[in-house]
C-alpha positions, 0 to 999 in steps of 0.5 A, a space after each residue: 463519534 467517528 475517529 479522525 486522523 491527524 498527522 504530526 510533523 516533527 523535526 527529528 526523533 533522535 535516539 538517546 544514544 547514537 551507534 558506537 562504543 560506550 563505557 559506564 563507570 560506577 563508583 562507591 564510597 563506604 563512610 562512617 557518619 560522613 567520614 570515608 573509611 579507607 581500604 588502607 592508608 595508601 589506597 583511595 577509599 572509593 571503589 570503581 567498576 567499569 563496563 563497556 558496551 556497544 550500541 549497534 546500528 545499521 551501517 552498511 546495509 538495511 533490513 528490508 523491513 526497515 523500508 516501509 514505503 518508497 515513492 515513486 513506487 519501485 518500477 512505477 511508470 507515471 508523470 513524476 516530473 514534479 515530484 521529489 522522491 522520498 523514502 519512509 523508514 519504519 524506525 523513526 530514529 534511524 536517520 539520526 542513529 549515526 552522525 555526519 561528523 563527531 559533533 553534529 547530532 541534528 543532521 541525518 547521516 542518510 540521504 537520497 540521491 537521484 540520477 537519470 538513466 544517462 547519469 547512471 551510465 557514468 556511475 560505477 557500482 561495486 561490492 567491496 569488502 570492509 577491509 577496502 573501506 578500512 584502508 580508504 582511498 585518495 586515488 583518482 578512481 574513488 575518494 573515501 576516508 578510512 573507517 574503523 570497524 565496530 564490534 560485530 563487523 568483520 573485514 571480510 564483510 561486504 558493502 555496496 558502494 557507488 563511485 560518482 564523478 565529481 561534476 555529477 556529485 556536485 550537482 546532486 549532493 545537498 549541503 549539511 543545512 539542506 540535509 537537516 531540512 530533507 528528513 523529518 518524522 511523521 506520526 499518525 494519530 487517531 482521536 475521537 475528539 475533533 477539537 484535539 486537532 487545534 493543538 496537538 503537541 509532539 508528546 500527544 502524537 507519540 502517545 496516540 501513534 502506533 509507530 512514528 516513521 522517518 521520512 527522507 526526501 531527495 532534493 532532485 526532480 526526476 528526468 522525464 521520459 527515462 528511467 530514474 534511480 534513487 540511491 539511499 547513501 551513507 554520509 557517516 563522518 563525511 562532513 567536517 567543520 575544521 576548514 570553515 569560518 562559520 563552523 558549518 559542516 562541509 563535505 570532505 572531498 579528501 583532497 579530490 579535484 573539485 573542478 567540473 573537468 575533474 576526472 576524480 570520483 567520490 565513493 559512497 556506501 549505499 544501503 538501498 536503491 530503486 528505479 522508476 520511470 518518469 514519463 507521460 504515460 497514456 493508455 487508451 482503455 475501452 472502459 474510459 472510451 465508454 464514458 465519452 458523452 456530450 455536454 448536453 448529457 452533463 447533469 452535474 459537476 460532481 458526477 463528472 468528478 466521481 465517474 470520470 465522464 469525458 464531456 465533449 461539446 457536441 455529438 459529432 465531436 464525441 462520435 468522431 473522437 470515440 471512433 478514432 480512439 476505438 482503433 487505439 484500444 489497449 495501446 500505450 503511449 509515452 510521449 505526446 507530440 514526438 514520433 510515436 506519441 499520442 497526438 500523432 496517433 490521434 491524427 493518423 486515426 482521422 482526427 483533424 487538428 481543427 477538431 482537436 483544437 475545438 473547445 467546449 463551453 468550459 474553454 478546454 480543447 478536445 485534445 486536452 480532454 483526451 490527454 487528461 482522460 487517458 493519462 497515467 499519473 497520480 493516484 486519482 488519475 489512475 483510479 478515475 480510469 477504472 470502469 465500475 459495475 457489478 460482477 457479471 459478464 457484459 451484456 450480450 443481448 441474447 436469450 441468456 441475458 437474464 441468467 447473466 444478470 444473475 452473475 452466471 457464466 456457462 462452463 464446460 461440464 463433464 457428467 459422471 456418465 462421461 457425456 459433455 455438456 455446458 452448465 451454469 456456474 457462479 461463485 460466491 460474488 453475485 450482483 443480485 440478492 438471493 436471500 430468499 433461496 434456502 438450501 437443504 443442508 447438510 448434503 450427502 453429496 455435491 450432486 444433491 445441490 445441483 439446480 435445473 433451469 427448464 427454460 434452457 435445459 441447463 444445470 446450475 452447479 454453483 453450490 455443487 462446486 462450492 460443496 466439493 471445493 470445501 471438501 477438497 480444501 478440508 482434506 488438504 489441511 491435515 490438522 483441520 481434517 484430523 481435529 474435525 474427525 476426532 471431534 465427530 467421533 468423540 461427540 458421537 460416542 456420547 450420543 451412543 452412550 445416551 441412546 444406550 442408557 435411554 433404551 434400557 431400563 436396567 439399573 446397572 447401566 449408567 445414565 447420561 444427560 446429553 443436553 447438559 453435562 457431557 456434551 457441554 464440554 464437547 465444543 467444537 475445537 478452535 482449530 476447526 472453528 478458526 479454519 471454517 471462519 476463514 473459509 467463510 471469508 473465502 480464504 484459500 478458495 482458488 480465484 477461478 472459483 470466485 471469478 470464473 471468467 476474466 471478462 467479469 473483471 477486466 483490466 482497470 475495473 472495479 466490480 461490486 457484489 453481494 456475497 451469496 450466503 448459500 454459497 458460503 453455507 455450501 462450502 462450509 458443509 463440504 468441509 464439514 462432510 469429512 467422514 460422511 460416507 454413508 447414510 448413517 453418517 449423513 443422519 448423524 451429521 444431520 440430527 446431531 453434529 450439524 446443529 452442534 457445529 453451528 451452535 459454536 460457529 454462529 450464523 453468517 452476517 450479510 456480506 458485500 464488497 468489491 474487487 479492484 483490478 488496477 495499477 493503483 493496487 500495486 502502485 499504492 499498496 497503502 491506499 485507505 478504504 472506507 465503505 458505506 451503506 445507503 444510510 451513510 453508515 460506515 461498514 466494518 471491513 471483514 477482509 481486505 487483501 491484495 490477491 495479486 500484483 494488481 487485484 484487491 479483494 474487500 469484504 464488508 459486513 452490511 450492504 455496500 453502497 459507496 466506497 471511498 479510496 484515498 491515501 494515508 496522510 503520512 505517506 504524502 509526497 513533496 510536489 511542486 507546481 509547474 509554471 510554464 518552464 519552471 516550478 513554483 510552490 503555493 504556500 499554506 496558511 494557518 488553516 492549511 489553505 493554499 495561498 495562490 496570490 504569492 507563489 514561491 519561485 523554485 530555484 532549480 539547476 540541473 533538476 536539483 532544487 535549491 532547498 536552502 534558497 527555498 527556505 530563505 524565500 519562505 522566510 521572507 514570505 513569512 516575515 511579510 505575512 505571518 498568516 503562513 504556516 511556518 516557524 521561526 526558525 523553521 525546521 524540516 517539520 515546517 518545510 514538510 507542511 509546505 511541500 506536501 502535495 495532497 491526493 484526491 479522494 476517489 469515490 465509487 458509487 455502487 451499481 443497482 
């Protein structure tokens, strides 16, 4: 039965001991039938020993490995105006390993603060020695309580600090109650029993999960149109409850002037920060323009959703809009209506306001359709702009079209005689099936694998190039080359001994059984087979051998392919050809070594896959991929790898027909729903369905969401409707369930 993924939301995962200094004392008394035996009349009969130890933990900096993910992604550009930024930590206990004061173990000591570009100009960042933090400060420039260094920390060590003006600090700083609601744990669980989803306890999640993660969420929305900065700050010992009537911890301002016209600044230690741009980002791409169609061509809603086709009401509108957009291809716009925005650009390109305002049968205006189609925003919006086809050069309508359909591309070819010509080449990724073709391997040289097309008088050097790059890569890897060469020599010695023993009848010559005893122990070294297995998954092959022309994989595209096993066999034989310098070497490889290699290496399975070139690769590196064949059978992934910042390669065993892309449930972010000039949140019921009839209005001031008020409003909704997924009292886990914003699953169908 197929596995299902569940996500557990936990209030916190507190460590057994928080960071700090500890001592443990052990006592022992020696007795005789219940009577203690004193050491002397004047001494206590109990023996004691005390050991001191330190629980160390991050305090002034984080190991980069502790940060598993950030959202919005660092340096990302998109419409994040309704998103509360979050940080995922790989260690589930980290937010609770220190305390905001000496008694509170439930509130995290870490928080995320969001600042716009304008806010950032008012901040002061410094790198200070810990000796400066030991001294503390009550000066107007920065208020900071004196700290005590722990074991392993030196006064000369350094930390990053940020000084925040009081008025800005008051806008962004959460209360202690809010801090407790802005941190939780997520645990992914796998189960083969679908009924397990009905009631999975915290313990079950921890049992199933590979590793729980901690999530920290900011309380402030990004500012649109500018760069935003998120700081992960330490609040260790920054709260106290001595001056409150309800024992609720309050931030300790260290006697700083808290009025809005104050010039004082609060100093915080920050452990990490990143930036992103929240903006309306539109990119006019040819791949999206090519999807423009009219409503009379619309077959089904599902087709529109899966392929991203843009339907306009009539042919005239579609033609005019398409022609205007073609003049704006590859142009970025970061606003809608302002000077330099997309709408003025459309008007300047010849689209009248009447045409832009015209609506189709669905009631949606042409302008809205254009903005929706070319907007960069969330995961699904980016992928819906991706053009999908097979891996081949575009149709040029020439006599070479039949060759282009085979995935071939013409490349300059320098012959051994010094003459220049053009030859066909294709890499291991082909749009067709050529399983009927058989190569004659092993080959003495790369030239033996050339093919000739009489119709055009051109050579096909695909397999020759594969053979040659295999040999070059093998020679480049010293350990592989030496292991292979030594194995060949040892194996051939056994062959020679056998031949000598069978060619003479003298009784004194030893007899060797080549088929059983001697050669059975001469299996191919794992160094060789492992390297060749990786090579047959195309690891280490230069990218221009895989995709010989950039036009085969344009920007924002996904290309499906079959893997040419003949190409893989050729590159394998090229690597195996080390030492094959003469006819006798060739005969030895052909008669003995080639078969011995493949008896250990095994035959190649049917492989297929896709290449994705998109901003989604860098923006969402944790995307999940599922592949299926025409029978809807899930395919096993053989290689899923990000080759560059925006290119991903995926190989599967079997014939790929459909691929589904989506995000892991445990990295979903908090999101609000725009409602005119404000934001609302639609709550979820006990079946995880949104209740749209009673949205909760979000109280937002200076883009800061009042988390405490939001919790109180949801409490009220819950008391009036116990169908809401909510706890009493509610924790950060229940809030996470309500605040998460889902992602669409994007499906690409293979192209026949």
